[in-house]
Phi, psi and omega in degrees: 000139184294334184259013177283144176284157183244356186241013180260159177242144180287151180281151172234142183285146183277348183215132177239140179247122181272121184210160176251119181289143178258107179297338184264013182301131179285156181302133185234151179291323184211117179235125178293172172291133180258130178252126176225163176239128178276133179282151175273140175229140180283346182265110176281131186286343186246134183246129184252094182284335183209133174230125171225155183248134176250109183260146176235175175300151183282353184275129177292150182289345181277348183285116182262348186266077174205166178281161181295329180296337183276351189285332187303135182280123180269114181242127174229145178241112188246125174283117184266320186209135175221114184270149171286126182248030178292346182276357177280170182302143182295333176286353179253349190295317185291315181292325177296315181299313180297317179296321180292320179294319179292329178294319175302313179294321178298324183295319175299311178301319180295325179296314179293323178294323175299316183293326176294318178297328180300319183288330182272329186233049187290351181269353182263100181235147174287157175272144170275100189220170171212166181061035177257185180224147177225151171217153180253141178242112184246105178246032170077317176264353175206153176225110187242134173265126178250133180240137182230135172073202182113165179268167179079012178200167183236022180291146180231048176227158172281122167282147186228130177239124181272114187290319183289321177275348184054049179205162178275141175258164177301141179291156179226167178114341180270124176234144177278069181204176182290342185264015175288155182295135185279332191214147166280143189231156167215163188057032174261186171231149182226130175226147178250136178251108183288342182290317181246010178055051182225154176257148179241121179246124183236130173056211182105180181243136183285140183286331187285321184228008176059028177260150180293150177270150185242022188230159155257125183241135179248130172242123184264123182288334180285324185253349182059040184238152181250147173228144183237135180229090185293148178287140180267139182305308185259008181295143180278326192267348177250151179296169181290151174302145179081020181288142173206166179078011182270180173233150174213154179222154175271117182262103183293339182303321182223019175059055180225163170252132181243128184247144177217144168078200185080175174205164179214114187048249182256012182274127172219138179226142180258009181260173178245140182245138188242126174250122183277117182289341180277312178273348182053049176220153171280116190256340190203144167245112182276125178253109181297156179307310175228115185287157166253171180296137176293156181213162180227161177061025173274186177232146185213152176219162175253132182254100179294344184291330179225018176051068180219159178245127185250126184231136188230133171063203181102192183246128180286133181273074180239180184304318174245098185299133177226159177279158179225156171246013180296141169257116183243141182229124178263125179260111186292330181293324182253000177058041187220163183249149165244129182249124185254125168254176188232137181293135176291148176205151179264356184286322183207168184291140175281145177310131183252157174300131184213169165217167176079012176276174177226146186227167167205162179251126182249126175062026181055033185210316189258122175262121183250131179234139179219140172083202184099182175211163182275172182285331184284345178202172179251027181278119179301142175262161171239028174292136177233118182240149176237121180255123179269105184283352176267314182266000181057052185227154172230151180213170183241135172249087185298315184303316181293317180301316182294317182291318182287331177094178181279119184226138180233130181056042174273190175224156183218128169236151180255118173269090186297324182293320179263006181054051181230155174237135181236114175262131176227135175067196180112171175267134180267177179291347173280358184064037174231146176283150187241159177248013187288151165247123177253117186252125180242120171265121188240162171219161176275141180291121184304317185288335177298312180280335177298314179298318182295320180291322179294320177299318182293320178294319178294321178296326180266009176060040183261356182253356181204172178266357181253131179294133177238131174268120183236126178280153174296337180284000000 
C-alpha cells in the first residue's frame, strides 16, 4: 500500500494462552476474547501433484496503440512443479498415478485447445493487474472466474475466465445506459451471492482520480443490471462513505454481507456492519463483546462449518499503523473474537506481519495464504502457509510458494468441484503486474488424515477392548 509506514514494528502480545476452541460452544451472553496458539507441524495436510502456469501477452486488451501483428494472444502452458508422491499410502499410489497420468494428457490437450482458441478469440486478453478481486461462480454445467477492478487499468467490466475451457471469455457488465458502473476500483471488496446470482462491490478507490467510492453496488448476472446504494453520512448501520481497505464476506447462514475494518478519512470502526441481501439495506451494526483493533488491507473468508469470519494479516488501524500476522476469528453465535498466534520453530520461517497476501478456505477447514510483503519493503514474498482451523496447527508448503512465485496483491479462488486453486494477476518481484493464471491441482496428504483417523479411533476405543484415555494435547 502506498500509504503504509515503513519504519514501524508490529506489536506482540506479552502473554499468550494456549487453548482449544470449542466449535460446539453454546450461545453466550458475554464471551471474552480467546487467545490461542497454533502448533507447528512439519506435515502439510495438502499435497500438490501438479502446478501449471498459463501465460498471456503482456498487453492489455484495452490498449489500442499497437500494430495488428502485436494483437495475437501469446498463450503458453508451463508445468511448473511436480512432486514425487511415493511417500503417500500404498493404497493411494495407483489412483494417484492414474490421475496424474490423465492430468498430463489433459494438459497437452488443453495446451492445443488454448492455442486453437487463440486463433478464434485473439481479441480477448486478460489484464495485467493487481489489487483486484475475484470470485468463482459454479453452476454445475460451467465454472467461471470473475475478476473486478484492480490497478494499472481503467476497465469497468468483469473479466471472465472459463475453467473448463481454459480460456478467457468476453468481458461483461458494461451497458450503454445510466446504470453502467461508473468507475474502475481498487482496495474494494467483492462477494458473490449464489441465492440471487449477484455480485456485491463495496467501497474502494477510483482508478481515474484516486478518490474513494461511496457506494455499495450490486450487479445481477441474470439481468445484467446494476443497483447503487450510497452510504449515508449519519446512518448508524452502514460504514462511513469513502471506505476502502476493508474486508467483507458473504454469510450464507442468513444471506447477508458482513464488513469489517478499513478506513475513510478519520473514520475507523471496530464493529462489523451487516447488509441484508433480501431487503437490500444495511440492517445491523454488530458490536463485539470485547473488540479487537480495527485493521485494513487484510484478507478474509467465511467459514460455514461454524458460522465464523476468519481474517488474516493486514495493517492495524492505530496511531502509528503497523502490520500484523495475527489470525483472528469472529464467532457470530457468541459475538466474540478468537486471536491466534503461532508457535515458534527453527524448522521453517514463522508467519510474519504482511499485507497484500491472498487466501482461500479449503474443505471448510484449511486456510491457505500465499504471497504478500513486509512493512520494510514492497518486495513480494512467496511464503505459503496452511492453517488447520480444526487441529489448531500451521504448516508450510514450500514447493507451492516456489512454483507460484512471488506475488503481491494477487487474487485466489478455490474451485472445490475440480480440487483446484487459481491465482490471477498481482505484482511480481520485478515490480510489474502480471496477467498469468496459475492453476494448482491439489489433493489431501493421505498420511495426515491416516494419523487423524487412528487418533480418533483410539479416542473412541474402537481399536481395542481396553479403554484408553488420550488427551487432546
